[in-house]
C-alpha positions, 0 to 999 in steps of 0.5 A: 702310037704312044708309049707311058712308062710305068714305075712299079715296086713291091712293097711287102705283099703288094705291088704299087705303081704309077705312070710317070707321064700322067699324074694320078695314074697309080694303082696297088695289086697283089701281083705285078701282072695284075698291077700292070693290067690295073695301070693300063685300065686307069691310064686309058680312063684318065686319057679319055677324061683329059681328052673329054675335059680338053674338048669341052674347055676348047668349046666348038671351034678347035683343031686337034694337032698330033704332037710327035712324042718319040723324041720326048721319051727318056731312057736314060733312067732305064740305064742308070737303074739297070746298071746300079742293080736296083732293078728287081730289089726295089724299083722297076721300070716297065714299059707299057704296051702302047695304047690304041690312038684316038679316033 
């Protein structure tokens, strides 16, 4: 299972956020819960489009190999963010629920 990191913050009445690991995955909603739901939807769509584009670019003869991402996850930003007290006031990191693995 893959895990992605959402960076979310409240700007006035709106919640805005993006997914660190996938450029272009961002959203704006009126509540934090709606924002996280929207980010999950946009992330799933982006991954499906990227997967389709990669397969189309590879042509008819290719192999798909899984890469282990567990060692690539960085959590030091969470520690720094929480230790500075910035968590709820300006910027929050929210670990998204894992998406299902592709078939």
